ChimeraX commands (.cxc) that place a marker at each C-alpha (Angstrom):
marker #1 position -154.30,-124.55,113.84 radius 0.5
marker #1 position -152.05,-121.75,112.67 radius 0.5
marker #1 position -148.32,-122.43,112.81 radius 0.5
marker #1 position -147.57,-118.94,114.18 radius 0.5
marker #1 position -147.09,-120.45,117.65 radius 0.5
marker #1 position -143.66,-121.53,116.38 radius 0.5
marker #1 position -142.35,-117.99,116.78 radius 0.5
marker #1 position -143.89,-117.32,120.18 radius 0.5
marker #1 position -140.42,-117.30,121.71 radius 0.5
marker #1 position -139.26,-114.50,124.05 radius 0.5
marker #1 position -136.27,-113.75,121.82 radius 0.5
marker #1 position -138.61,-113.02,118.91 radius 0.5
marker #1 position -141.50,-111.41,120.79 radius 0.5
marker #1 position -139.40,-108.73,122.49 radius 0.5
marker #1 position -138.13,-107.53,119.11 radius 0.5
marker #1 position -141.39,-107.84,117.19 radius 0.5
marker #1 position -143.88,-106.36,119.68 radius 0.5
marker #1 position -143.44,-102.94,121.33 radius 0.5
marker #1 position -146.61,-102.49,123.40 radius 0.5
marker #1 position -147.50,-99.02,124.69 radius 0.5
marker #1 position -150.23,-98.34,127.24 radius 0.5
marker #1 position -151.29,-94.90,125.97 radius 0.5
marker #1 position -155.04,-94.58,125.55 radius 0.5
marker #1 position -156.50,-91.16,124.77 radius 0.5
marker #1 position -160.06,-90.02,125.54 radius 0.5
marker #1 position -162.38,-90.94,122.67 radius 0.5
marker #1 position -162.98,-88.04,120.24 radius 0.5
marker #1 position -166.55,-86.78,119.86 radius 0.5
marker #1 position -166.74,-88.11,116.30 radius 0.5
marker #1 position -165.77,-91.65,117.36 radius 0.5
marker #1 position -166.79,-94.39,119.78 radius 0.5
marker #1 position -164.94,-97.17,121.58 radius 0.5
marker #1 position -165.71,-100.85,121.80 radius 0.5
marker #1 position -163.92,-103.24,124.17 radius 0.5
marker #1 position -164.00,-106.74,122.74 radius 0.5
marker #1 position -163.61,-109.77,125.06 radius 0.5
marker #1 position -161.07,-112.25,123.69 radius 0.5
marker #1 position -160.49,-114.31,126.82 radius 0.5
marker #1 position -161.81,-114.31,130.38 radius 0.5
marker #1 position -161.10,-110.84,131.83 radius 0.5
marker #1 position -159.08,-109.82,128.76 radius 0.5
marker #1 position -160.47,-107.18,126.40 radius 0.5
marker #1 position -159.08,-105.58,123.24 radius 0.5
marker #1 position -159.63,-101.87,122.72 radius 0.5
marker #1 position -161.07,-100.74,119.39 radius 0.5
marker #1 position -162.09,-97.28,118.15 radius 0.5
marker #1 position -164.61,-96.46,115.42 radius 0.5
marker #1 position -163.98,-93.18,113.57 radius 0.5
marker #1 position -167.13,-92.13,111.70 radius 0.5
marker #1 position -167.15,-89.67,108.82 radius 0.5
marker #1 position -170.57,-90.57,107.44 radius 0.5
marker #1 position -172.80,-93.44,108.51 radius 0.5
marker #1 position -173.33,-94.50,104.89 radius 0.5
marker #1 position -169.62,-94.88,104.07 radius 0.5
marker #1 position -167.73,-98.21,103.94 radius 0.5
marker #1 position -165.40,-99.26,106.76 radius 0.5
marker #1 position -161.70,-100.06,106.87 radius 0.5
marker #1 position -160.81,-102.44,109.70 radius 0.5
marker #1 position -157.24,-101.39,110.46 radius 0.5
marker #1 position -154.48,-103.41,112.16 radius 0.5
marker #1 position -151.63,-101.05,113.05 radius 0.5
marker #1 position -147.87,-101.48,113.30 radius 0.5
marker #1 position -145.97,-103.00,116.22 radius 0.5
marker #1 position -145.00,-99.68,117.82 radius 0.5
marker #1 position -148.37,-97.97,117.46 radius 0.5
marker #1 position -151.62,-97.82,119.42 radius 0.5
marker #1 position -155.09,-96.90,118.25 radius 0.5
marker #1 position -154.86,-93.48,119.95 radius 0.5
marker #1 position -152.21,-92.53,117.38 radius 0.5
marker #1 position -155.01,-92.50,114.82 radius 0.5
marker #1 position -157.14,-89.84,116.52 radius 0.5
marker #1 position -155.51,-87.32,114.18 radius 0.5
marker #1 position -154.65,-89.56,111.23 radius 0.5
marker #1 position -158.24,-90.83,111.01 radius 0.5
marker #1 position -159.43,-87.56,109.51 radius 0.5
marker #1 position -157.39,-88.27,106.37 radius 0.5
marker #1 position -159.63,-91.33,105.95 radius 0.5
marker #1 position -162.98,-89.88,106.98 radius 0.5
marker #1 position -162.66,-86.76,104.83 radius 0.5
marker #1 position -162.25,-89.11,101.86 radius 0.5
marker #1 position -165.50,-90.97,102.56 radius 0.5
marker #1 position -163.76,-93.83,104.39 radius 0.5
marker #1 position -164.84,-94.80,107.90 radius 0.5
marker #1 position -162.06,-96.31,110.00 radius 0.5
marker #1 position -162.03,-98.76,112.90 radius 0.5
marker #1 position -158.60,-99.25,114.48 radius 0.5
marker #1 position -157.95,-102.22,116.76 radius 0.5
marker #1 position -155.15,-102.77,119.26 radius 0.5
marker #1 position -153.33,-105.98,120.21 radius 0.5
marker #1 position -153.08,-107.54,123.64 radius 0.5
marker #1 position -150.98,-105.35,125.91 radius 0.5
marker #1 position -151.45,-102.28,123.70 radius 0.5
marker #1 position -153.47,-99.21,124.70 radius 0.5
marker #1 position -156.23,-100.17,127.10 radius 0.5
marker #1 position -156.05,-103.85,126.10 radius 0.5
marker #1 position -155.21,-106.55,128.62 radius 0.5
marker #1 position -152.89,-109.51,128.36 radius 0.5
marker #1 position -149.53,-109.90,126.63 radius 0.5
marker #1 position -148.96,-109.93,122.86 radius 0.5
marker #1 position -147.99,-113.13,121.06 radius 0.5
marker #1 position -148.45,-114.21,117.46 radius 0.5
marker #1 position -150.89,-116.95,118.44 radius 0.5
marker #1 position -153.04,-114.43,120.32 radius 0.5
marker #1 position -152.81,-111.93,117.46 radius 0.5
marker #1 position -154.02,-114.48,114.91 radius 0.5
marker #1 position -156.84,-115.84,117.08 radius 0.5
marker #1 position -157.94,-112.40,118.27 radius 0.5
marker #1 position -158.18,-111.13,114.68 radius 0.5
marker #1 position -161.11,-113.49,114.07 radius 0.5
marker #1 position -162.86,-112.40,117.26 radius 0.5
marker #1 position -162.33,-108.73,116.45 radius 0.5
marker #1 position -163.62,-109.09,112.90 radius 0.5
marker #1 position -166.82,-110.75,114.08 radius 0.5
marker #1 position -167.29,-108.19,116.86 radius 0.5
marker #1 position -166.85,-105.29,114.43 radius 0.5
marker #1 position -169.40,-106.81,112.05 radius 0.5
marker #1 position -171.90,-107.23,114.88 radius 0.5
marker #1 position -171.33,-103.67,116.09 radius 0.5
marker #1 position -171.96,-102.22,112.63 radius 0.5
marker #1 position -175.27,-104.07,112.47 radius 0.5
marker #1 position -176.26,-103.03,115.97 radius 0.5
marker #1 position -175.44,-99.36,115.31 radius 0.5
marker #1 position -177.18,-99.32,111.93 radius 0.5
marker #1 position -173.93,-98.51,110.11 radius 0.5
marker #1 position -172.90,-99.59,106.62 radius 0.5
marker #1 position -171.91,-103.27,106.66 radius 0.5
marker #1 position -169.13,-103.11,104.07 radius 0.5
marker #1 position -165.74,-103.99,105.54 radius 0.5
marker #1 position -162.31,-103.68,103.96 radius 0.5
marker #1 position -159.37,-105.08,105.95 radius 0.5
marker #1 position -156.09,-103.19,106.13 radius 0.5
marker #1 position -152.82,-104.15,107.80 radius 0.5
marker #1 position -149.84,-101.87,108.27 radius 0.5
marker #1 position -146.43,-103.52,108.84 radius 0.5
marker #1 position -146.95,-106.19,111.54 radius 0.5
marker #1 position -150.70,-105.72,111.07 radius 0.5
marker #1 position -150.39,-107.39,107.67 radius 0.5
marker #1 position -150.29,-110.75,109.50 radius 0.5
marker #1 position -153.81,-110.22,110.88 radius 0.5
marker #1 position -155.16,-108.71,107.68 radius 0.5
marker #1 position -153.93,-111.60,105.52 radius 0.5
marker #1 position -155.38,-114.10,108.00 radius 0.5
marker #1 position -158.84,-112.55,107.71 radius 0.5
marker #1 position -158.66,-112.14,103.94 radius 0.5
marker #1 position -158.00,-115.88,103.66 radius 0.5
marker #1 position -160.92,-116.96,105.85 radius 0.5
marker #1 position -163.67,-114.43,105.04 radius 0.5
marker #1 position -164.47,-113.99,101.34 radius 0.5
marker #1 position -167.24,-111.53,102.26 radius 0.5
marker #1 position -164.54,-108.94,102.99 radius 0.5
marker #1 position -164.79,-106.38,100.21 radius 0.5
marker #1 position -161.06,-105.89,99.78 radius 0.5
marker #1 position -157.59,-106.34,101.31 radius 0.5
marker #1 position -155.10,-103.50,101.80 radius 0.5
marker #1 position -151.53,-104.11,102.91 radius 0.5
marker #1 position -149.25,-101.15,103.67 radius 0.5
marker #1 position -145.55,-101.60,104.44 radius 0.5
marker #1 position -146.28,-105.28,104.94 radius 0.5
marker #1 position -144.92,-108.70,104.14 radius 0.5
marker #1 position -145.85,-112.28,103.36 radius 0.5
marker #1 position -143.25,-114.07,105.49 radius 0.5
marker #1 position -142.51,-112.92,109.03 radius 0.5
marker #1 position -139.58,-115.35,109.02 radius 0.5
marker #1 position -137.88,-113.30,106.33 radius 0.5
marker #1 position -138.35,-110.19,108.45 radius 0.5
marker #1 position -136.83,-111.98,111.44 radius 0.5
marker #1 position -133.82,-112.96,109.31 radius 0.5
marker #1 position -133.58,-109.45,107.84 radius 0.5
marker #1 position -133.48,-107.93,111.33 radius 0.5
marker #1 position -130.93,-110.49,112.49 radius 0.5
marker #1 position -133.02,-111.77,115.40 radius 0.5
marker #1 position -131.56,-115.00,116.76 radius 0.5
marker #1 position -133.70,-117.93,117.84 radius 0.5
marker #1 position -133.19,-119.33,121.32 radius 0.5
marker #1 position -133.81,-122.92,120.26 radius 0.5
marker #1 position -133.73,-124.97,117.10 radius 0.5
marker #1 position -137.16,-125.02,115.47 radius 0.5
marker #1 position -138.27,-126.17,112.04 radius 0.5
marker #1 position -140.13,-123.13,110.70 radius 0.5
marker #1 position -140.99,-124.77,107.37 radius 0.5
marker #1 position -144.67,-125.38,108.31 radius 0.5
marker #1 position -145.17,-121.67,109.06 radius 0.5
marker #1 position -143.50,-120.57,105.83 radius 0.5
marker #1 position -145.65,-123.02,103.87 radius 0.5
marker #1 position -148.79,-121.81,105.64 radius 0.5
marker #1 position -148.08,-118.16,104.77 radius 0.5
marker #1 position -147.61,-118.90,101.07 radius 0.5
marker #1 position -150.55,-121.31,100.89 radius 0.5
marker #1 position -152.96,-118.82,102.44 radius 0.5
marker #1 position -151.75,-115.94,100.26 radius 0.5
marker #1 position -152.20,-117.98,97.10 radius 0.5
marker #1 position -155.77,-118.80,98.15 radius 0.5
marker #1 position -156.83,-115.18,98.75 radius 0.5
marker #1 position -159.30,-114.29,96.05 radius 0.5
marker #1 position -160.59,-110.86,97.05 radius 0.5
marker #1 position -159.45,-107.58,95.44 radius 0.5
marker #1 position -156.15,-106.48,96.96 radius 0.5
marker #1 position -154.04,-103.33,97.15 radius 0.5
marker #1 position -150.37,-103.33,98.19 radius 0.5
marker #1 position -148.75,-100.01,99.17 radius 0.5
marker #1 position -145.07,-99.76,100.08 radius 0.5
marker #1 position -142.33,-97.18,100.46 radius 0.5
marker #1 position -139.50,-97.18,97.93 radius 0.5
marker #1 position -136.82,-96.80,100.61 radius 0.5
marker #1 position -138.30,-98.92,103.39 radius 0.5
marker #1 position -135.40,-100.52,105.26 radius 0.5
marker #1 position -137.38,-102.23,108.05 radius 0.5
marker #1 position -139.55,-104.17,105.61 radius 0.5
marker #1 position -137.67,-104.09,102.30 radius 0.5
marker #1 position -139.60,-103.41,99.11 radius 0.5
marker #1 position -138.81,-106.95,97.93 radius 0.5
marker #1 position -141.19,-108.28,100.61 radius 0.5
marker #1 position -144.07,-106.27,99.18 radius 0.5
marker #1 position -143.28,-107.46,95.67 radius 0.5
marker #1 position -143.19,-111.09,96.81 radius 0.5
marker #1 position -146.52,-110.65,98.55 radius 0.5
marker #1 position -148.06,-109.07,95.46 radius 0.5
marker #1 position -146.79,-111.85,93.20 radius 0.5
marker #1 position -148.09,-114.60,95.49 radius 0.5
marker #1 position -151.58,-113.26,96.14 radius 0.5
marker #1 position -154.04,-115.54,94.37 radius 0.5
marker #1 position -156.50,-112.85,93.35 radius 0.5
marker #1 position -156.55,-111.68,89.76 radius 0.5
marker #1 position -157.72,-108.25,90.90 radius 0.5
marker #1 position -154.71,-106.71,92.57 radius 0.5
marker #1 position -152.73,-103.48,92.45 radius 0.5
marker #1 position -149.33,-102.45,93.76 radius 0.5
marker #1 position -148.38,-98.84,94.47 radius 0.5
marker #1 position -144.82,-97.87,95.42 radius 0.5
marker #1 position -144.48,-94.46,97.10 radius 0.5
marker #1 position -141.29,-92.78,95.79 radius 0.5
marker #1 position -138.71,-91.76,98.42 radius 0.5
marker #1 position -140.89,-93.03,101.28 radius 0.5
marker #1 position -139.51,-94.97,104.26 radius 0.5
marker #1 position -141.30,-97.28,106.68 radius 0.5
marker #1 position -142.46,-94.68,109.18 radius 0.5
marker #1 position -143.06,-91.65,106.98 radius 0.5
marker #1 position -144.98,-93.25,104.13 radius 0.5
marker #1 position -148.32,-91.50,104.72 radius 0.5
marker #1 position -146.65,-88.09,104.95 radius 0.5
marker #1 position -144.39,-88.57,101.95 radius 0.5
marker #1 position -147.16,-90.27,99.99 radius 0.5
marker #1 position -149.76,-87.62,100.79 radius 0.5
marker #1 position -152.51,-87.53,98.20 radius 0.5
marker #1 position -151.02,-90.44,96.26 radius 0.5
marker #1 position -151.34,-92.62,99.36 radius 0.5
marker #1 position -154.81,-91.55,100.45 radius 0.5
marker #1 position -156.13,-91.03,96.94 radius 0.5
marker #1 position -155.14,-94.59,96.07 radius 0.5
marker #1 position -156.93,-95.88,99.18 radius 0.5
marker #1 position -160.05,-93.90,98.38 radius 0.5
marker #1 position -160.18,-95.01,94.74 radius 0.5
marker #1 position -159.65,-98.66,95.67 radius 0.5
marker #1 position -162.34,-98.75,98.36 radius 0.5
marker #1 position -164.99,-96.65,96.65 radius 0.5
marker #1 position -164.57,-98.50,93.33 radius 0.5
marker #1 position -165.61,-101.68,95.15 radius 0.5
marker #1 position -168.20,-100.19,97.49 radius 0.5
marker #1 position -171.90,-99.89,96.79 radius 0.5
marker #1 position -171.48,-96.26,97.89 radius 0.5
marker #1 position -169.45,-95.50,94.80 radius 0.5
marker #1 position -167.78,-92.13,94.33 radius 0.5
marker #1 position -169.37,-89.22,96.14 radius 0.5
marker link #1:1,2 radius 0.2
marker link #1:2,3 radius 0.2
marker link #1:3,4 radius 0.2
marker link #1:4,5 radius 0.2
marker link #1:5,6 radius 0.2
marker link #1:6,7 radius 0.2
marker link #1:7,8 radius 0.2
marker link #1:8,9 radius 0.2
marker link #1:9,10 radius 0.2
marker link #1:10,11 radius 0.2
marker link #1:11,12 radius 0.2
marker link #1:12,13 radius 0.2
marker link #1:13,14 radius 0.2
marker link #1:14,15 radius 0.2
marker link #1:15,16 radius 0.2
marker link #1:16,17 radius 0.2
marker link #1:17,18 radius 0.2
marker link #1:18,19 radius 0.2
marker link #1:19,20 radius 0.2
marker link #1:20,21 radius 0.2
marker link #1:21,22 radius 0.2
marker link #1:22,23 radius 0.2
marker link #1:23,24 radius 0.2
marker link #1:24,25 radius 0.2
marker link #1:25,26 radius 0.2
marker link #1:26,27 radius 0.2
marker link #1:27,28 radius 0.2
marker link #1:28,29 radius 0.2
marker link #1:29,30 radius 0.2
marker link #1:30,31 radius 0.2
marker link #1:31,32 radius 0.2
marker link #1:32,33 radius 0.2
marker link #1:33,34 radius 0.2
marker link #1:34,35 radius 0.2
marker link #1:35,36 radius 0.2
marker link #1:36,37 radius 0.2
marker link #1:37,38 radius 0.2
marker link #1:38,39 radius 0.2
marker link #1:39,40 radius 0.2
marker link #1:40,41 radius 0.2
marker link #1:41,42 radius 0.2
marker link #1:42,43 radius 0.2
marker link #1:43,44 radius 0.2
marker link #1:44,45 radius 0.2
marker link #1:45,46 radius 0.2
marker link #1:46,47 radius 0.2
marker link #1:47,48 radius 0.2
marker link #1:48,49 radius 0.2
marker link #1:49,50 radius 0.2
marker link #1:50,51 radius 0.2
marker link #1:51,52 radius 0.2
marker link #1:52,53 radius 0.2
marker link #1:53,54 radius 0.2
marker link #1:54,55 radius 0.2
marker link #1:55,56 radius 0.2
marker link #1:56,57 radius 0.2
marker link #1:57,58 radius 0.2
marker link #1:58,59 radius 0.2
marker link #1:59,60 radius 0.2
marker link #1:60,61 radius 0.2
marker link #1:61,62 radius 0.2
marker link #1:62,63 radius 0.2
marker link #1:63,64 radius 0.2
marker link #1:64,65 radius 0.2
marker link #1:65,66 radius 0.2
marker link #1:66,67 radius 0.2
marker link #1:67,68 radius 0.2
marker link #1:68,69 radius 0.2
marker link #1:69,70 radius 0.2
marker link #1:70,71 radius 0.2
marker link #1:71,72 radius 0.2
marker link #1:72,73 radius 0.2
marker link #1:73,74 radius 0.2
marker link #1:74,75 radius 0.2
marker link #1:75,76 radius 0.2
marker link #1:76,77 radius 0.2
marker link #1:77,78 radius 0.2
marker link #1:78,79 radius 0.2
marker link #1:79,80 radius 0.2
marker link #1:80,81 radius 0.2
marker link #1:81,82 radius 0.2
marker link #1:82,83 radius 0.2
marker link #1:83,84 radius 0.2
marker link #1:84,85 radius 0.2
marker link #1:85,86 radius 0.2
marker link #1:86,87 radius 0.2
marker link #1:87,88 radius 0.2
marker link #1:88,89 radius 0.2
marker link #1:89,90 radius 0.2
marker link #1:90,91 radius 0.2
marker link #1:91,92 radius 0.2
marker link #1:92,93 radius 0.2
marker link #1:93,94 radius 0.2
marker link #1:94,95 radius 0.2
marker link #1:95,96 radius 0.2
marker link #1:96,97 radius 0.2
marker link #1:97,98 radius 0.2
marker link #1:98,99 radius 0.2
marker link #1:99,100 radius 0.2
marker link #1:100,101 radius 0.2
marker link #1:101,102 radius 0.2
marker link #1:102,103 radius 0.2
marker link #1:103,104 radius 0.2
marker link #1:104,105 radius 0.2
marker link #1:105,106 radius 0.2
marker link #1:106,107 radius 0.2
marker link #1:107,108 radius 0.2
marker link #1:108,109 radius 0.2
marker link #1:109,110 radius 0.2
marker link #1:110,111 radius 0.2
marker link #1:111,112 radius 0.2
marker link #1:112,113 radius 0.2
marker link #1:113,114 radius 0.2
marker link #1:114,115 radius 0.2
marker link #1:115,116 radius 0.2
marker link #1:116,117 radius 0.2
marker link #1:117,118 radius 0.2
marker link #1:118,119 radius 0.2
marker link #1:119,120 radius 0.2
marker link #1:120,121 radius 0.2
marker link #1:121,122 radius 0.2
marker link #1:122,123 radius 0.2
marker link #1:123,124 radius 0.2
marker link #1:124,125 radius 0.2
marker link #1:125,126 radius 0.2
marker link #1:126,127 radius 0.2
marker link #1:127,128 radius 0.2
marker link #1:128,129 radius 0.2
marker link #1:129,130 radius 0.2
marker link #1:130,131 radius 0.2
marker link #1:131,132 radius 0.2
marker link #1:132,133 radius 0.2
marker link #1:133,134 radius 0.2
marker link #1:134,135 radius 0.2
marker link #1:135,136 radius 0.2
marker link #1:136,137 radius 0.2
marker link #1:137,138 radius 0.2
marker link #1:138,139 radius 0.2
marker link #1:139,140 radius 0.2
marker link #1:140,141 radius 0.2
marker link #1:141,142 radius 0.2
marker link #1:142,143 radius 0.2
marker link #1:143,144 radius 0.2
marker link #1:144,145 radius 0.2
marker link #1:145,146 radius 0.2
marker link #1:146,147 radius 0.2
marker link #1:147,148 radius 0.2
marker link #1:148,149 radius 0.2
marker link #1:149,150 radius 0.2
marker link #1:150,151 radius 0.2
marker link #1:151,152 radius 0.2
marker link #1:152,153 radius 0.2
marker link #1:153,154 radius 0.2
marker link #1:154,155 radius 0.2
marker link #1:155,156 radius 0.2
marker link #1:156,157 radius 0.2
marker link #1:157,158 radius 0.2
marker link #1:158,159 radius 0.2
marker link #1:159,160 radius 0.2
marker link #1:160,161 radius 0.2
marker link #1:161,162 radius 0.2
marker link #1:162,163 radius 0.2
marker link #1:163,164 radius 0.2
marker link #1:164,165 radius 0.2
marker link #1:165,166 radius 0.2
marker link #1:166,167 radius 0.2
marker link #1:167,168 radius 0.2
marker link #1:168,169 radius 0.2
marker link #1:169,170 radius 0.2
marker link #1:170,171 radius 0.2
marker link #1:171,172 radius 0.2
marker link #1:172,173 radius 0.2
marker link #1:173,174 radius 0.2
marker link #1:174,175 radius 0.2
marker link #1:175,176 radius 0.2
marker link #1:176,177 radius 0.2
marker link #1:177,178 radius 0.2
marker link #1:178,179 radius 0.2
marker link #1:179,180 radius 0.2
marker link #1:180,181 radius 0.2
marker link #1:181,182 radius 0.2
marker link #1:182,183 radius 0.2
marker link #1:183,184 radius 0.2
marker link #1:184,185 radius 0.2
marker link #1:185,186 radius 0.2
marker link #1:186,187 radius 0.2
marker link #1:187,188 radius 0.2
marker link #1:188,189 radius 0.2
marker link #1:189,190 radius 0.2
marker link #1:190,191 radius 0.2
marker link #1:191,192 radius 0.2
marker link #1:192,193 radius 0.2
marker link #1:193,194 radius 0.2
marker link #1:194,195 radius 0.2
marker link #1:195,196 radius 0.2
marker link #1:196,197 radius 0.2
marker link #1:197,198 radius 0.2
marker link #1:198,199 radius 0.2
marker link #1:199,200 radius 0.2
marker link #1:200,201 radius 0.2
marker link #1:201,202 radius 0.2
marker link #1:202,203 radius 0.2
marker link #1:203,204 radius 0.2
marker link #1:204,205 radius 0.2
marker link #1:205,206 radius 0.2
marker link #1:206,207 radius 0.2
marker link #1:207,208 radius 0.2
marker link #1:208,209 radius 0.2
marker link #1:209,210 radius 0.2
marker link #1:210,211 radius 0.2
marker link #1:211,212 radius 0.2
marker link #1:212,213 radius 0.2
marker link #1:213,214 radius 0.2
marker link #1:214,215 radius 0.2
marker link #1:215,216 radius 0.2
marker link #1:216,217 radius 0.2
marker link #1:217,218 radius 0.2
marker link #1:218,219 radius 0.2
marker link #1:219,220 radius 0.2
marker link #1:220,221 radius 0.2
marker link #1:221,222 radius 0.2
marker link #1:222,223 radius 0.2
marker link #1:223,224 radius 0.2
marker link #1:224,225 radius 0.2
marker link #1:225,226 radius 0.2
marker link #1:226,227 radius 0.2
marker link #1:227,228 radius 0.2
marker link #1:228,229 radius 0.2
marker link #1:229,230 radius 0.2
marker link #1:230,231 radius 0.2
marker link #1:231,232 radius 0.2
marker link #1:232,233 radius 0.2
marker link #1:233,234 radius 0.2
marker link #1:234,235 radius 0.2
marker link #1:235,236 radius 0.2
marker link #1:236,237 radius 0.2
marker link #1:237,238 radius 0.2
marker link #1:238,239 radius 0.2
marker link #1:239,240 radius 0.2
marker link #1:240,241 radius 0.2
marker link #1:241,242 radius 0.2
marker link #1:242,243 radius 0.2
marker link #1:243,244 radius 0.2
marker link #1:244,245 radius 0.2
marker link #1:245,246 radius 0.2
marker link #1:246,247 radius 0.2
marker link #1:247,248 radius 0.2
marker link #1:248,249 radius 0.2
marker link #1:249,250 radius 0.2
marker link #1:250,251 radius 0.2
marker link #1:251,252 radius 0.2
marker link #1:252,253 radius 0.2
marker link #1:253,254 radius 0.2
marker link #1:254,255 radius 0.2
marker link #1:255,256 radius 0.2
marker link #1:256,257 radius 0.2
marker link #1:257,258 radius 0.2
marker link #1:258,259 radius 0.2
marker link #1:259,260 radius 0.2
marker link #1:260,261 radius 0.2
marker link #1:261,262 radius 0.2
marker link #1:262,263 radius 0.2
view
């Protein structure tokens, strides 16, 4: 069992999750899937299709975002031959329940399997890359550790140790807990990840300092890894400051590993 339950304390959760209930109508070029994760609780997901023969990025967003935010951003992926499926967390968008780290970790497995099954059912390309932005890096790293069939791992503005982020933000615990097992779990899993990996981070990120990205990069077990630092970028403007460097890096990484190749 994952040790993430150790930080399922109200004092942490209210500062680390910012659920929003916005849920936009599905664009014509996309489709929605509601994945059951518990009795009467579903997670909203949205599949943005550029071309049916392109590989897929399974995307776990940041703690203040919802999948509807990607209705516009998705085109930057699809126009570069990258299909995108964005998933919410409990309590976000049209999803039921309340977000916790335990739920987020467990639901990631259910969502990954549901996305794979949906691709098969819809006759879409069955190549999946997993990407986590900020808080989403927790889910992405979890899946990269357990499923070696994933074609590649992408972490943007992410981190290896959520405990370091908690300390960096100065969030106080409400009771004394030994967090050593969770810290050890994070490092052990990262060092066992053996799939190609790409780390992208903003030079001036103050929410998740650049040091966290460098520590993650150094501790990933794979010998096929790349780190890209976007000059002058902060946590919440990285895709706009990064522009073609950001999306060109994503495209090159995915298509170099995909059977689709460059188009």
